[in-house]
VOGU-3710 file (C-alpha; in Angstrom, 3 decimals, decimal comma):
1> msnhervdsq> 0,000/0,000/0,000  1,300/3,438/-0,961  1,695/6,218/1,587  -0,763/8,264/-0,513  -3,937/6,421/-1,423  -7,172/7,532/-3,068  -10,383/6,390/-1,374  -13,655/6,176/-3,290  -16,782/5,058/-1,451  -19,333/2,738/-3,028
11> kapepvglyp> -22,040/4,051/-0,657  -21,504/7,832/-0,410  -22,834/10,124/-3,164  -20,697/10,557/-6,238  -18,425/13,638/-6,144  -19,671/16,610/-8,184  -16,200/17,206/-9,626  -12,840/15,587/-10,281  -11,838/14,609/-6,746  -11,893/11,506/-4,547
21> harrvgnllf> -14,131/10,988/-1,533  -10,984/10,909/0,571  -7,260/10,573/0,485  -5,142/8,615/2,892  -1,724/10,059/3,720  0,144/7,971/6,273  -2,268/7,401/9,169  -4,438/10,407/8,296  -7,586/10,358/6,185  -8,622/13,634/4,534
31> lsgvgprerg> -12,231/13,698/3,309  -13,407/15,960/0,517  -16,480/18,036/1,344  -19,420/15,729/2,101  -23,060/16,738/1,770  -26,408/14,996/2,256  -27,019/13,851/-1,329  -27,777/10,163/-1,961  -25,663/7,940/-4,194  -27,006/7,260/-7,679
41> skkipgveld> -29,753/9,844/-7,358  -30,430/13,540/-7,778  -32,494/13,313/-4,590  -31,306/15,357/-1,632  -32,888/14,206/1,633  -34,839/16,992/3,268  -34,757/19,342/0,255  -37,687/20,408/-1,912  -36,717/22,006/-5,237  -38,770/23,901/-7,806
51> aqgnivsydl> -38,706/23,047/-11,541  -35,592/25,224/-12,021  -33,680/23,458/-9,250  -33,980/26,254/-6,689  -34,590/25,411/-3,035  -38,248/25,866/-2,075  -37,800/24,493/1,443  -35,461/22,273/3,401  -35,300/20,330/6,637  -31,848/20,690/8,175
61> etqchsvfrn> -32,385/17,816/10,605  -32,930/15,383/7,721  -29,883/16,787/5,915  -27,727/16,424/9,056  -28,656/12,765/9,480  -27,848/12,149/5,809  -24,510/13,999/5,791  -23,387/12,235/8,984  -24,351/8,883/7,395  -22,338/9,758/4,254
71> vryileeags> -19,284/10,677/6,339  -19,587/7,347/8,176  -19,747/5,473/4,856  -16,492/7,038/3,679  -14,732/6,584/7,022  -15,723/2,937/7,361  -14,936/2,012/3,758  -11,472/3,563/4,231  -10,812/1,585/7,429  -11,523/4,398/9,882
81> swdrlvdvtv> -14,571/5,153/12,049  -16,740/7,919/13,506  -14,799/7,971/16,791  -11,529/8,514/14,892  -12,558/11,905/13,517  -9,960/14,482/14,578  -11,119/17,725/12,954  -14,373/18,742/11,258  -15,166/21,953/9,420  -18,904/22,478/8,963
91> yltdmkkdfp> -20,402/24,815/6,378  -23,960/26,075/6,946  -25,811/28,270/4,451  -28,042/29,796/7,173  -26,086/29,993/10,423  -28,719/31,892/12,399  -31,586/29,545/11,505  -29,730/26,216/11,357  -26,988/26,300/13,998  -29,219/25,285/16,958
101> tynrlwaeyf> -30,542/22,185/15,138  -27,110/21,217/13,827  -25,475/21,755/17,239  -28,106/19,577/18,971  -27,667/16,741/16,461  -23,872/17,025/16,677  -24,123/16,481/20,441  -26,344/13,418/19,918  -23,976/11,849/17,370  -20,895/12,420/19,522
111> kdvptppcrt> -22,327/11,765/23,005  -20,630/8,344/23,258  -17,306/9,425/21,713  -14,769/9,864/24,545  -12,838/12,572/22,688  -15,007/14,330/20,090  -13,247/15,977/17,151  -12,240/19,610/17,020  -14,878/21,593/15,156  -15,160/24,828/13,219
121> tlgitalptp> -18,542/26,003/11,914  -18,759/28,590/9,155  -21,741/30,433/7,727  -21,471/30,712/3,944  -23,741/32,022/1,200  -23,980/28,912/-0,980  -22,692/25,407/-1,680  -22,154/23,834/-5,152  -25,404/21,844/-4,971  -28,732/22,935/-3,399
131> iaielkciat> -27,842/21,796/0,127  -27,695/23,615/3,468  -24,781/21,757/5,111  -21,443/20,266/4,121  -18,672/18,702/6,249  -14,917/18,669/5,633  -13,259/16,035/7,841  -9,897/14,677/8,917  -9,672/11,328/10,700  -7,016/8,861/11,770
141> igd> -6,740/5,424/10,228  -4,802/2,292/11,115  -2,966/1,861/14,405
//
């Protein structure tokens, strides 16, 4: 096995550009931005779009569950796990409205992790697809 290895998940949604789901460098796993989309589908859990593809409404709780599931898929397929996350950057398109829901769900997902990852949360104006949340993660892998 090379010290630099591409990781492509068979469960997480396909990337929207020319990049891997993750890249392993030594014992670190760097994930590309992960959103709530579903693999093999244009469907975005918790998002209602109009005919032009604009967001009509969205449910952040549903999106959070989906994005956390997608991160888990990539971690597990790469030989890592949820409790091995070291650093997470979270992008929210509506910080004021969505932070309380996201923060509550974060606490639920990490309540049994002895040392939760470091976290930075940023409010941004848009993401490349019609989603309200995206995670950028670093985890450990191997021994």
